KOLDREN-25717 format. One record per residue (C-alpha): residue number from 0; residue in three letters; x, y, z. Coordinates in pm, 1 decimal. Example, Ala and Ser with C-alpha at 12.3 -4.5 7.8 and 13.67 -1.06 7.14 Angstrom:
2
R  resi  resn        c1        c2        c3
R     0   ALA    1230.0    -450.0     780.0
R     1   SER    1367.0    -106.0     714.0
//
This chain:
197
R  resi  resn        c1        c2        c3
R     0   MET    7097.0    6890.8   12202.3
R     1   LEU    7156.6    6809.4   11843.5
R     2   LYS    7411.0    7084.1   11836.4
R     3   ARG    7580.6    6997.8   12140.0
R     4   LEU    7600.4    6656.0   12005.9
R     5   ILE    7769.5    6752.1   11693.1
R     6   ASP    8004.1    6984.3   11914.9
R     7   VAL    8125.9    6702.7   12124.2
R     8   LEU    8184.9    6444.7   11826.0
R     9   VAL    8357.2    6701.4   11612.3
R    10   ALA    8571.5    6833.6   11899.4
R    11   SER    8680.3    6494.0   12003.8
R    12   LEU    8754.2    6395.6   11648.0
R    13   GLY    8943.4    6709.0   11595.7
R    14   LEU    9149.1    6671.6   11899.1
R    15   ILE    9263.2    6320.4   11795.4
R    16   LEU    9308.5    6387.2   11431.2
R    17   LEU    9486.2    6723.8   11483.4
R    18   SER    9704.5    6617.6   11791.6
R    19   PRO   10026.1    6571.6   11562.1
R    20   ILE    9966.7    6927.7   11420.9
R    21   MET    9923.9    7064.3   11775.9
R    22   LEU   10241.1    6902.7   11903.6
R    23   ILE   10446.3    7071.4   11627.4
R    24   VAL   10300.9    7389.2   11675.4
R    25   SER   10364.0    7360.6   12044.8
R    26   TRP   10731.8    7289.7   12007.6
R    27   GLN   10777.3    7559.3   11757.8
R    28   ILE   10606.7    7815.3   12009.3
R    29   ARG   10822.5    7697.2   12273.5
R    30   ARG   11139.5    7724.5   12044.6
R    31   LYS   11030.9    8073.4   11898.6
R    32   LEU   10835.4    8245.9   12171.3
R    33   GLY   10944.0    8032.4   12485.7
R    34   SER   10713.0    7941.7   12757.0
R    35   PRO   10411.5    7926.4   12817.7
R    36   VAL   10288.8    7765.8   12491.5
R    37   LEU    9919.3    7826.1   12567.1
R    38   PHE    9756.0    8175.7   12608.9
R    39   ARG    9478.2    8129.8   12870.7
R    40   GLN    9203.3    8425.8   12950.7
R    41   ASN    8887.1    8449.2   13090.9
R    42   ARG    8610.1    8548.1   12853.5
R    43   PRO    8245.5    8561.5   12875.0
R    44   GLY    8038.4    8257.0   12768.1
R    45   LEU    7664.9    8186.1   12780.3
R    46   ASN    7467.3    8451.2   12933.7
R    47   GLY    7814.1    8639.1   13009.7
R    48   ARG    7946.1    8373.0   13240.4
R    49   PRO    8314.7    8389.0   13256.4
R    50   PHE    8530.5    8085.4   13150.1
R    51   GLU    8907.1    8048.3   13063.7
R    52   MET    8974.1    8018.1   12699.9
R    53   ILE    9285.5    7856.2   12578.9
R    54   LYS    9487.5    7959.0   12264.9
R    55   PHE    9823.2    7894.0   12122.2
R    56   ARG   10027.7    8196.8   12226.8
R    57   THR   10125.6    8411.6   11930.8
R    58   MET   10284.0    8708.6   12119.5
R    59   ARG   10629.5    8773.0   12296.1
R    60   ASP   10595.4    8869.9   12668.6
R    61   VAL   10811.1    9182.9   12661.8
R    62   LEU   10796.0    9518.5   12841.9
R    63   ALA   10884.3    9871.5   12735.7
R    64   ASP   11153.1   10061.0   12922.6
R    65   ASP   10888.1   10220.9   13138.1
R    66   GLY   10772.0    9870.5   13264.6
R    67   ASN   10455.1    9897.5   13054.0
R    68   GLN   10346.3    9626.2   12795.5
R    69   LEU   10449.0    9693.0   12434.7
R    70   ALA   10172.9    9739.4   12163.3
R    71   ASP   10032.8    9443.7   11987.2
R    72   SER   10194.4    9515.3   11665.7
R    73   GLU   10553.3    9534.4   11852.2
R    74   ARG   10503.3    9210.8   12038.4
R    75   LEU   10333.4    8988.3   11737.5
R    76   THR   10605.8    8830.3   11543.6
R    77   SER   10612.6    8687.3   11193.6
R    78   PHE   10555.1    8338.2   11333.8
R    79   GLY   10259.1    8456.8   11537.9
R    80   ARG   10103.2    8613.8   11217.9
R    81   PHE   10120.5    8292.4   11071.3
R    82   LEU    9951.0    8123.9   11333.2
R    83   ARG    9675.1    8368.9   11324.0
R    84   SER    9652.0    8385.9   10966.5
R    85   SER    9635.6    8007.0   10948.4
R    86   SER    9390.1    7999.9   11255.7
R    87   LEU    9636.9    7752.4   11418.0
R    88   ASP    9628.7    7967.5   11719.4
R    89   GLU    9253.2    7863.7   11739.9
R    90   LEU    9304.2    7474.8   11774.0
R    91   PRO    9343.3    7444.2   12142.0
R    92   GLU    8964.2    7603.0   12169.9
R    93   LEU    8833.8    7246.9   12055.9
R    94   TRP    8901.4    7168.4   12436.4
R    95   ASN    8666.8    7455.0   12551.5
R    96   VAL    8415.7    7324.1   12295.0
R    97   LEU    8454.6    6951.1   12453.0
R    98   LYS    8406.3    7106.3   12790.3
R    99   GLY    8117.5    7280.0   12697.6
R   100   ASP    8221.6    7636.0   12742.6
R   101   MET    8214.8    7710.8   12365.5
R   102   SER    8058.9    7562.2   12051.5
R   103   LEU    8200.8    7514.1   11735.0
R   104   VAL    7995.4    7786.7   11583.2
R   105   GLY    7889.5    8107.3   11779.6
R   106   PRO    7969.4    8475.0   11839.4
R   107   ARG    8354.9    8498.2   11912.0
R   108   PRO    8435.4    8524.3   12269.0
R   109   LEU    8554.6    8870.9   12332.8
R   110   LEU    8718.2    9041.7   12650.9
R   111   MET    8514.1    9062.6   12997.6
R   112   GLU    8592.6    9447.2   13005.0
R   113   TYR    8374.7    9488.4   12701.6
R   114   LEU    8046.8    9343.8   12912.8
R   115   PRO    7956.4    9691.7   13063.9
R   116   LEU    8003.2    9879.5   12719.6
R   117   TYR    7749.2    9675.8   12539.3
R   118   THR    7387.0    9798.2   12456.6
R   119   ALA    7116.3    9582.9   12532.3
R   120   GLU    7085.6    9435.2   12170.4
R   121   GLN    7472.0    9384.6   12155.9
R   122   TYR    7460.2    9191.0   12473.1
R   123   ARG    7235.8    8943.3   12303.8
R   124   ARG    7529.5    8770.0   12161.7
R   125   HIS    7559.7    8597.0   12492.9
R   126   LEU    7233.2    8425.7   12459.3
R   127   VAL    7422.4    8157.3   12283.7
R   128   ARG    7762.6    7960.1   12353.8
R   129   PRO    8049.3    8158.8   12205.2
R   130   GLY    8205.7    7978.7   11890.7
R   131   VAL    8556.0    7883.8   11751.0
R   132   THR    8406.3    8048.0   11439.9
R   133   GLY    8088.4    8265.9   11362.0
R   134   TRP    7883.2    8452.2   11121.2
R   135   ALA    8067.3    8763.8   11160.4
R   136   GLN    8389.7    8563.8   11089.3
R   137   VAL    8295.1    8448.9   10764.7
R   138   ASN    8136.0    8798.0   10653.7
R   139   GLY    8446.5    9000.9   10721.3
R   140   ARG    8608.4    8879.1   11063.0
R   141   ASN    8847.3    9157.5   11170.5
R   142   SER    8817.8    9406.1   10864.1
R   143   LEU    8458.5    9497.9   10996.7
R   144   SER    8335.6    9767.8   11235.1
R   145   TRP    8257.6    9653.5   11597.3
R   146   GLU    7894.8    9777.3   11533.4
R   147   LYS    7867.0    9531.6   11210.0
R   148   LYS    8014.1    9270.1   11406.0
R   149   PHE    7739.2    9287.8   11682.1
R   150   GLU    7496.1    9323.3   11414.6
R   151   LEU    7563.6    8993.1   11247.2
R   152   ASP    7626.9    8804.4   11607.0
R   153   SER    7267.8    8921.9   11693.8
R   154   TRP    7135.3    8797.5   11314.3
R   155   TYR    7320.5    8461.3   11417.0
R   156   VAL    7134.8    8447.4   11768.7
R   157   ASP    6787.9    8488.0   11588.0
R   158   ASN    6850.3    8272.8   11289.5
R   159   HIS    7092.7    7972.4   11401.9
R   160   THR    7028.4    7613.4   11267.2
R   161   ILE    7239.6    7318.4   11216.2
R   162   TYR    7239.5    7391.3   10818.3
R   163   LEU    7365.5    7754.1   10891.2
R   164   ASP    7618.9    7627.3   11130.6
R   165   MET    7755.8    7379.7   10868.8
R   166   LYS    7741.3    7643.3   10612.2
R   167   ILE    7969.9    7864.5   10863.6
R   168   ILE    8223.7    7573.4   10914.9
R   169   PHE    8273.1    7550.5   10537.1
R   170   LEU    8280.7    7924.9   10466.4
R   171   THR    8550.5    7942.5   10778.6
R   172   VAL    8774.5    7666.9   10576.7
R   173   LYS    8758.4    7874.3   10287.2
R   174   LYS    8859.8    8194.7   10449.8
R   175   VAL    9157.1    8021.7   10628.4
R   176   PHE    9271.1    7913.3   10312.6
R   177   LEU    9227.8    8273.6   10156.1
R   178   ARG    9384.3    8439.7   10472.2
R   179   ASP    9082.0    8682.5   10437.7
R   180   GLY    9002.1    8962.3   10699.5
R   181   ILE    9243.3    8861.0   10942.3
R   182   THR    9344.8    9234.4   11087.0
R   183   ALA    9168.5    9560.0   11076.0
R   184   GLU    9338.0    9828.9   10869.2
R   185   GLY    9629.7    9972.5   11024.9
R   186   GLU    9609.0    9738.8   11335.5
R   187   ALA    9774.9    9413.4   11425.0
R   188   SER    9462.8    9240.5   11503.4
R   189   MET    9153.9    9462.7   11574.2
R   190   PRO    9140.2    9798.9   11779.8
R   191   LYS    8966.6    9773.9   12112.4
R   192   PHE    8600.1    9807.3   12160.2
R   193   THR    8516.9   10135.8   12335.5
R   194   GLY    8149.8   10158.4   12312.8
R   195   THR    7888.4   10245.5   12058.9
R   196   ARG    7806.9   10604.7   12052.4
//
């Protein structure tokens, strides 16, 4: 109950205080990348139930000559990289927090297609609401292997407290300023999860 109350208060305050920045980012996305400004995608939430997550769009909608979508590295512009490295693309997720789909802190919501690939231990990450930031994000972010990420997510599920959440938020702010662990080596962001062998 206390965690949810903090989520609502901080998300509400954040949406109000950050609205000028969000308006500027929206205008720049419209100018540089076109419409739509927001990226919407179904992601698994608490207990694996799907919800629509919203973020600022960071990639161009362009197709290769054969009609297939280009790789992320080819669609991600320098402006998009800036939005990701500064975590400005995540700001609309405060609306998801306010709605109750997400929490400020928790395992990051991944793709729906990953659900059948998880081991029973990895699936435990869905026992709590997904977060805007999380324990894995402040301990390596996209530079970690998938298995290490899931290990950190499981640890958070078993050990989360209000104090730990405050620590993660503080470390997240520090990581954003350092722009640390934004991408996996040789990738535009993170390679797809294909299951644990």
